[in-house]
C-alpha positions in Angstrom: -5.1 14.1 5.9 -5.3 12.8 2.4 -5.7 9.2 1.3 -4.5 7.2 -1.7 -6.2 4.0 -2.8 -4.1 1.3 -4.4 -5.2 -1.9 -6.0 -2.6 -4.5 -5.1 -2.4 -7.8 -7.0 -1.3 -11.1 -5.5 -2.3 -10.7 -1.8 -3.8 -14.0 -0.8 -3.5 -14.2 2.9 -3.1 -12.2 6.1 0.7 -12.5 5.9 0.6 -10.9 2.5 -1.6 -8.1 3.7 0.7 -7.5 6.7 3.8 -7.3 4.5 2.2 -4.7 2.3 0.9 -2.8 5.4 4.5 -2.8 6.9 6.2 -1.7 3.7 3.8 1.3 3.2 3.6 2.2 6.9 7.4 2.5 7.1 7.3 5.5 4.6 7.6 9.0 6.1 4.4 10.6 4.7 2.3 7.6 5.7 0.2 7.9 8.9 -2.0 4.9 8.5 -2.6 1.9 6.1 -5.9 0.0 5.7 -5.8 -3.3 3.8 -9.0 -5.0 2.4 -7.6 -8.4 1.6 -10.8 -9.6 -0.1 -10.8 -6.8 -2.7 -7.1 -6.2 -2.9 -7.7 -2.6 -2.1 -5.2 -0.8 0.1 -6.0 2.7 1.5 -2.9 4.8 2.4 -3.5 7.8 4.6 -0.8 10.4 4.2 0.0 13.7 5.9 2.0 14.9 2.9 2.0 14.1 -0.7 4.5 11.2 -1.3 7.1 11.5 -4.1 5.9 10.0 -7.4 6.4 6.2 -7.5 7.3 5.9 -3.8 4.1 3.9 -2.8 4.5 1.6 -5.9 8.2 0.9 -5.0 7.2 0.0 -1.5 4.5 -2.4 -2.7 7.0 -4.0 -5.2 9.6 -4.3 -2.5 7.1 -6.3 -0.5 6.8 -8.6 -3.4 3.6 -7.5 -5.0 2.3 -5.4 -8.0 -0.2 -2.7 -8.5 -3.1 -3.4 -10.9 -3.1 -1.3 -14.0 -5.3 1.7 -13.8 
């Protein structure tokens, strides 16, 4: 299993973290999502490489942005 670490901007509460977790967890290649609210870091565990941009689109659909690399 591989993991992808995302830096998500704008998460300020448990509800925010839950929204991001639900959005990413609903994707087919995702097996588990771990959110560290304090740092804004989200670790996404995948069983297959997601299509480019899919994770970012899910984060944006939940109302948040990814930090610039």
